[in-house]
C-alpha positions in Angstrom: -72.4 -19.1 -8.5 -68.9 -20.1 -7.4 -68.7 -21.5 -3.9 -65.8 -21.8 -1.5 -64.5 -25.2 -0.6 -66.5 -27.2 1.9 -64.5 -26.1 5.0 -64.8 -22.4 4.2 -68.5 -22.8 3.3 -69.3 -24.4 6.6 -67.3 -21.7 8.4 -69.2 -19.0 6.6 -72.6 -20.2 7.7 -72.6 -18.7 11.2 -71.7 -15.2 10.0 -73.6 -15.1 6.7 -77.0 -16.7 7.4 -79.8 -14.2 7.9 -83.0 -15.5 9.4 -85.8 -13.4 7.8 -88.9 -12.0 9.2 -92.2 -13.9 8.7 -94.3 -10.8 8.3 -95.8 -9.7 5.0 -96.7 -11.2 1.6 -94.9 -12.1 -1.5 -93.4 -9.4 -3.7 -93.9 -9.3 -7.5 -90.1 -8.9 -8.0 -87.6 -11.7 -8.5 -85.3 -10.0 -6.0 -85.9 -9.5 -2.3 -87.0 -6.0 -1.2 -84.3 -3.8 0.1 -83.6 -4.1 3.8 -84.8 -1.2 6.0 -83.2 0.1 9.2 -84.6 -3.1 10.8 -82.9 -6.1 9.2 -86.1 -7.8 8.0 -87.4 -8.6 4.6 -91.1 -9.2 3.9 -90.9 -11.8 1.1 -92.8 -14.8 2.4 -96.4 -15.4 1.4 -98.9 -15.1 4.2 -99.4 -18.9 4.1 -95.8 -19.6 5.0 -96.1 -17.3 8.0 -99.3 -19.1 9.1 -97.5 -22.5 8.8 -94.8 -21.3 11.1 -92.0 -21.5 8.5 -89.0 -19.3 8.3 -86.5 -18.4 5.6 -82.8 -18.5 6.1 -80.9 -16.5 3.5 -77.2 -17.2 2.9 -75.8 -14.4 0.8 -72.4 -15.9 0.6 -73.7 -18.8 -1.5 -76.7 -16.9 -3.0 -79.0 -19.5 -1.6 -82.0 -19.7 0.8 -83.6 -22.4 2.8 -87.2 -22.5 3.8 -87.5 -24.3 7.2 -90.9 -25.7 8.0 -92.5 -25.6 11.4 -92.1 -29.3 11.7 -89.6 -31.0 9.4 -90.4 -34.4 8.0 -86.8 -35.2 6.9 -87.3 -34.4 3.2 -85.4 -31.7 1.3 -87.0 -30.2 -1.8 -84.6 -28.4 -4.2 -86.0 -25.7 -6.5 -84.0 -25.3 -9.7 -85.2 -22.1 -11.3 -85.5 -21.0 -14.9 -83.5 -18.6 -17.0 -83.0 -15.1 -15.5 -84.6 -16.0 -12.2 -83.1 -16.1 -8.7 -83.6 -17.9 -5.5 -86.3 -15.4 -4.6 -88.4 -16.3 -7.5 -89.8 -19.2 -5.5 -91.3 -16.8 -3.1 -92.0 -13.7 -5.2 -93.8 -15.4 -8.1 -97.3 -16.3 -7.0 -97.6 -19.7 -8.7 -94.3 -21.0 -7.4 -95.0 -19.4 -3.9 -98.2 -21.5 -3.8 -96.2 -24.6 -4.4 -93.7 -23.6 -1.8 -96.4 -23.0 0.8 -98.0 -26.5 0.2 -94.6 -28.2 0.4 -93.5 -26.4 3.5 -96.8 -27.0 5.2 -96.4 -30.7 4.6 -93.0 -30.6 6.4 -90.5 -30.5 3.6 -87.5 -28.2 3.9 -86.9 -26.2 0.7 -83.6 -25.1 -0.9 -83.3 -22.5 -3.7 -80.2 -20.9 -5.2 -79.4 -18.2 -7.7 -77.2 -20.1 -10.1 -76.4 -16.6 -11.3 -79.5 -16.9 -13.5 -77.5 -19.0 -16.0 -77.3 -22.6 -14.8 -77.7 -24.3 -18.2 -76.8 -27.7 -16.9 -73.0 -27.0 -17.1 -70.6 -28.9 -14.9 -69.8 -26.0 -12.6 -73.5 -25.3 -11.8 -74.1 -29.0 -11.2 -71.2 -29.1 -8.8 -72.4 -26.0 -6.9 -75.9 -27.5 -6.6 -74.4 -30.7 -5.2 -72.4 -28.8 -2.6 -75.4 -26.8 -1.5 -77.6 -29.9 -1.3 -75.0 -31.7 0.8 -74.5 -28.8 3.1 -78.2 -28.3 3.6 -78.7 -32.0 4.3 -76.0 -32.0 7.0 -77.0 -28.7 8.6 -80.7 -29.7 9.0 -80.4 -33.4 9.4 -82.2 -34.3 6.2 -82.1 -37.6 4.3 -84.4 -37.7 1.3 -83.9 -35.3 -1.6 -86.6 -34.2 -4.1 -86.0 -32.1 -7.1 -88.3 -29.5 -8.6 -87.0 -28.0 -11.8 -88.5 -25.2 -13.9 -87.7 -24.5 -17.6 -83.9 -24.1 -17.8 -83.7 -25.9 -14.4 -84.8 -29.1 -16.1 -81.2 -29.7 -17.3 -79.8 -29.7 -13.8 -82.8 -31.6 -12.4 -82.3 -34.6 -14.7 -78.5 -34.7 -14.1 -78.8 -34.4 -10.3 -81.5 -37.1 -10.3 -78.9 -39.5 -11.8 -75.9 -38.4 -9.8 -77.3 -38.1 -6.2 -78.2 -41.4 -4.5 -80.5 -39.6 -2.0 -82.8 -38.3 -4.7 -86.2 -40.0 -4.3 -88.3 -38.3 -7.0 -88.3 -35.3 -9.3 -90.8 -32.9 -10.9 -90.3 -30.6 -13.8 -92.3 -27.7 -15.2 -91.9 -27.3 -19.0 -88.3 -28.5 -18.7 -85.4 -27.8 -21.1 -84.1 -31.3 -22.0 -82.1 -30.5 -25.1 -79.9 -27.4 -25.2 -79.8 -27.5 -29.0 -83.5 -26.4 -29.1 -82.9 -23.1 -27.2 -82.4 -20.8 -30.2 -83.7 -17.5 -28.9 -81.2 -14.7 -29.0 -81.8 -13.6 -25.4 -80.5 -17.0 -24.2 -77.3 -17.2 -26.1 -75.0 -15.0 -24.0 -75.8 -16.9 -20.8 -75.5 -20.2 -22.6 -72.0 -19.3 -23.9 -71.0 -18.0 -20.4 -72.1 -21.2 -18.8 -70.4 -23.5 -21.1 -67.4 -21.4 -22.0 -66.6 -23.4 -25.2 -66.8 -26.8 -23.5 -68.6 -29.7 -25.1 -72.4 -29.6 -24.5 -72.9 -33.2 -25.3 -74.2 -34.0 -21.8 -77.3 -31.8 -22.4 -77.9 -32.4 -26.1 -80.2 -34.1 -25.0 -79.7 -34.5 -21.3 -79.6 -38.1 -20.0 -82.4 -39.1 -17.6 -82.2 -41.9 -15.0 -84.8 -44.1 -13.3 -85.8 -41.5 -10.7 -89.7 -41.3 -10.4 -90.7 -38.3 -12.4 -93.7 -35.9 -13.0 -93.5 -33.5 -16.0 -95.8 -30.7 -17.0 -95.6 -29.1 -20.4 -97.9 -27.5 -23.0 -98.0 -28.0 -26.8 -98.7 -24.3 -27.0 -95.4 -23.3 -25.3 -93.3 -21.3 -27.8 -90.4 -20.8 -25.4 -89.5 -24.4 -24.7 -91.0 -26.7 -27.3 -92.7 -29.6 -25.5 -92.1 -32.1 -28.3 -88.3 -31.6 -28.4 -87.9 -31.2 -24.7 -90.4 -32.5 -22.2 -91.4 -35.4 -24.4 -87.7 -36.3 -24.7 -87.1 -36.4 -21.0 -90.3 -38.5 -20.5 -89.1 -41.0 -23.2 -85.6 -41.2 -21.6 -87.0 -41.8 -18.1 -89.4 -44.4 -19.4 -86.6 -46.2 -21.2 -84.6 -46.1 -18.0 -87.5 -47.8 -16.2 -88.7 -44.8 -14.2 -92.3 -44.4 -13.2 -93.3 -41.3 -15.2 -96.4 -39.1 -15.4 -96.6 -36.5 -18.2 -99.3 -33.8 -17.7 -100.2 -32.2 -21.0 -101.1 -28.7 -20.0 -102.4 -25.6 -21.8 -101.3 -22.1 -22.7 -97.9 -20.4 -23.1 -94.7 -20.9 -21.1 -95.5 -20.6 -17.4 -99.2 -21.1 -17.7 -101.0 -21.7 -14.4 -102.2 -25.1 -15.6 -98.6 -26.3 -15.0 -98.8 -25.8 -11.2 -100.5 -28.4 -9.1 -99.3 -28.1 -5.4 -101.4 -30.9 -4.0 -100.2 -33.3 -6.7 -96.6 -32.5 -6.0 -97.0 -32.9 -2.2 -98.7 -36.3 -2.7 -96.0 -37.4 -5.1 -93.1 -36.5 -2.8 -94.9 -38.1 0.2 -95.3 -41.3 -1.8 -91.5 -41.6 -2.1 -90.4 -40.1 1.2 -88.7 -42.6 3.5 -91.2 -43.4 6.3 -90.2 -42.5 9.8 -87.4 -40.2 8.8 
């Protein structure tokens, strides 16, 4: 998802941001419903509407921001899995439940497309950094929290090391070693992302001392927990990070991986008081 330089990106905000309607429930699609004659999109779960949140969609950067009714100064960044979009956070019920809980607690949420292929490459990391910085400035946010899913684990671990404002990170069945992703369906987007460059930065990905929660199942046949989640956990522990590893059940994306209350409590623990 190539972005314009900072000055052009800021100038595009006023014309490109679309504040979406708070009516309706989440769709089952990973893309927003088509706009009708009235420029509204019904994509938010009913809980977000009840909490008074609104969604601001920036088509220019393929990103969206969920603005809570009363912000607490924290920004949660959702780094999605392979083939997903920024709308997956709202259109998939399990992620939408987490989004509701986080928003209701006062956290602002950022999600971006990453063109569905942000396999931890340098360009995608740079784009996420620009979006995070822009969102912090626009909404006056200080603390940053990362929430990676599957493929998004590669960006989560790198951003946790690179950004000084990151206070804590969570990861659902994260990819932590690109060498383990052998399925044919992933290969085209991996090649496009890396374009022949060295992948050493994600084979495996380096993990810093940011506090971390990880969920993964030994029954997951898409992202092997032993060669991925366990690797991230070991790296984080070696770096001195407080780490909790939840051993869940079922296949990739099983509901046992999603614990909204636990995530909210974790982020609140590391949020700067009074911000």
